[in-house]
Residue, then its C-alpha position, 0 to 999 in steps of 0.5 A: m558679404k564680407n567680400i562685397i563691404k571690403i571691396t567697397c571699403l578698398a573702392l571709397l578709399i581709392a575714389v575719396p582721395t581722388m575726389v578730392n585732388a580733383q578739385k581745383f581750386a584758383h586765385i585771382n588779385f582782382e584789383q591788380l587785374i582792374d589796374a591791369m585793364p586799358e580800360k580804366e586809364k581811359a575811364l579815369a582820365d575822362l572822370q578826372k577831365e569831367y571832375n577838373e571842369v567842376k572844380n573850375l566852375i565851383e571855382e569860379m562861383s566862389v570868386e565871383f560870391n567872394k567879389k559880391v562879398a567883399q563890395a558888399q561890406k563896402d557899401y554896407e554901412k551905406l545902405s539902409v536896412t532893407a537894403r542890408q537885409m535884402l543883400e544878406q538874403d542874397l548873399q545867403e542865397t547864393q552861397q546855398k546855390i554854391q554848396a547846392y552845385q557842388m554836393n550835386a555836382e559831387q553826387q554826378l561824378t560818382q554816379r560818372r564813376e560807377d558808370l565808367l568803371s561797371p563795364i569795365l568790372d563786368k568785363a573782368e568778371a566775366a573772363i575770370k567765369k569764362v576761364g574758371e569754367r574752362e579750365g575746370f575750377i570749383y573756386i577762383f577766390d579774390v585774394s586781393k587786398g582788403s578780401q575776405v581770404l585770410f590765406f590760401s596757399t600757392k601751392s594747391s591754389t592756382d594763380v589764373m592771373s596770366l591766364v585771366k590776362k590772356e581772355l582779356g586780351i592784355n599782354 
């Protein structure tokens, strides 16, 4: 009985450190990975183009509105009370339309940004998962600025950036 207990204790003493050492942890800077993906540059360029188009339209609308205001200021004294009220209402409605257009455009550009970047993020996450499974890692931590990882040991944790870039076909 004592021999069985001794053998069991000995086996545990040998097995536990081996099991602890067998756990593989890794890390990656997810932001740097996304920045390295050529798809991100194209997506941001497309988004910038769309942003500039919307910005130009809003500027054109604002210029037209300012012309209306300037003309209204010239004609204001010559107009009847009813005409003044109609002019003021027209200017308010025009200003509200510009503001509504601008808010709608911001919402659509935000959605467009998400639509363009979401597949890129999904692709990166899939590559990280594939590398993690293939290499036998238990965890791969994101060590990007702002992540919740407060400390990681570069000696005990493997940086998988090169493996994931290779998986994605990035040099």
